[in-house]
C-alpha positions in Angstrom: -10.0 7.2 -1.8 -6.1 7.0 -1.5 -4.1 10.1 -2.6 -0.5 9.8 -3.1 1.7 12.9 -3.5 5.5 13.3 -4.3 7.6 16.3 -3.3 11.3 16.6 -2.9 12.9 16.1 -6.7 14.9 18.6 -8.3 17.9 18.8 -9.9 21.1 18.5 -8.6 24.6 17.3 -9.8 25.9 13.6 -10.1 27.2 12.6 -6.5 25.1 14.6 -4.6 21.6 13.5 -2.7 18.1 14.3 -2.5 15.5 13.2 -0.5 11.7 12.6 -2.0 8.6 12.5 0.4 5.3 10.9 -0.5 1.9 12.0 1.6 -0.8 9.4 1.8 -3.9 9.6 2.3 -6.3 6.7 3.1 -6.7 4.5 6.6 -4.8 1.3 7.8 -1.9 2.9 5.9 0.7 1.0 8.6 -0.6 -2.2 7.2 0.1 -1.5 3.3 3.3 -2.2 1.7 5.2 0.9 -0.3 7.4 1.5 -3.1 8.6 3.9 -5.1 9.0 3.9 -9.6 11.1 5.9 -11.6 9.9 6.1 -15.4 12.1 7.6 -18.7 10.2 9.1 -21.1 10.1 6.5 -23.5 11.2 3.6 -21.3 8.4 1.2 -18.9 8.2 2.7 -15.3 11.1 0.5 -13.2 11.0 -0.5 -9.6 13.3 1.2 -7.2 12.6 0.2 -3.6 9.8 -0.9 -1.4 9.2 -1.5 2.1 6.5 -3.3 3.7 4.3 -2.8 6.5 6.9 -5.1 8.8 9.7 -2.4 7.6 11.5 -5.1 5.6 13.4 -3.5 2.0 13.8 -4.8 -1.3 15.6 -2.3 -3.7 16.6 -2.2 -7.6 20.3 -3.8 -7.7 21.0 -0.4 -9.5 20.3 1.8 -6.7 21.1 -1.0 -3.5 23.6 0.5 -1.3 22.8 4.1 -2.9 18.6 4.9 -1.7 17.3 4.1 1.0 13.3 3.9 2.1 11.7 4.5 4.6 8.1 5.2 6.6 6.5 7.7 9.3 3.3 5.4 9.9 2.2 8.3 12.0 2.5 10.7 9.7 1.0 8.7 6.1 4.6 9.4 5.0 7.4 7.5 2.4 10.3 8.8 2.0 13.1 8.0 -0.4 16.9 9.3 0.9 19.1 9.1 -2.6 22.8 9.5 -2.5 25.4 8.8 -4.5 23.1 10.4 -7.5 24.1 9.3 -10.9 23.0 10.8 -14.1 21.6 7.2 -15.0 19.2 8.3 -12.0 16.8 11.2 -13.8 13.5 10.2 -14.3 10.4 10.7 -13.5 9.8 9.6 -9.7 6.4 8.0 -8.3 5.2 6.3 -5.5 3.2 3.8 -5.2 0.6 1.9 -2.6 -1.3 -1.0 -2.2 -4.9 -1.3 -0.6 -5.8 -4.4 -0.4 -6.4 -5.1 -3.9 -6.1 -1.7 -5.1 -2.8 0.2 -6.4 -2.6 3.8 -6.6 0.3 5.9 -7.9 1.0 9.9 -7.5 2.0 11.8 -9.6 5.5 11.6 -9.5 8.1 13.7 -8.7 10.7 14.7 -11.5 14.6 14.2 -10.4 17.7 15.5 -12.7 21.0 14.5 -12.5 23.4 16.7 -14.0 27.2 14.8 -15.3 
């Protein structure tokens, strides 16, 4: 059974930084693509960033150049470093992972950016 647990959310002023963490259980972590998504109430969940097993990354246009996704396979951790935060980054951030053909989600961590 795979579990994903996010942490690191909080309240920050515009222009500030936060680092989100996602702790994963389950075997063969290093082989699996991991991602971050976010969701605002009343809107669809949207893609933020992804890191593949070969560490190739891709980002949503809205966060490119400000956010950095990384992973530590030995610790089974995924991180999202968020710099230059904007009020429009306010959302519930979810960790996502794919094991085989099954997609897993964490419970989310709230990020609130004040103007």
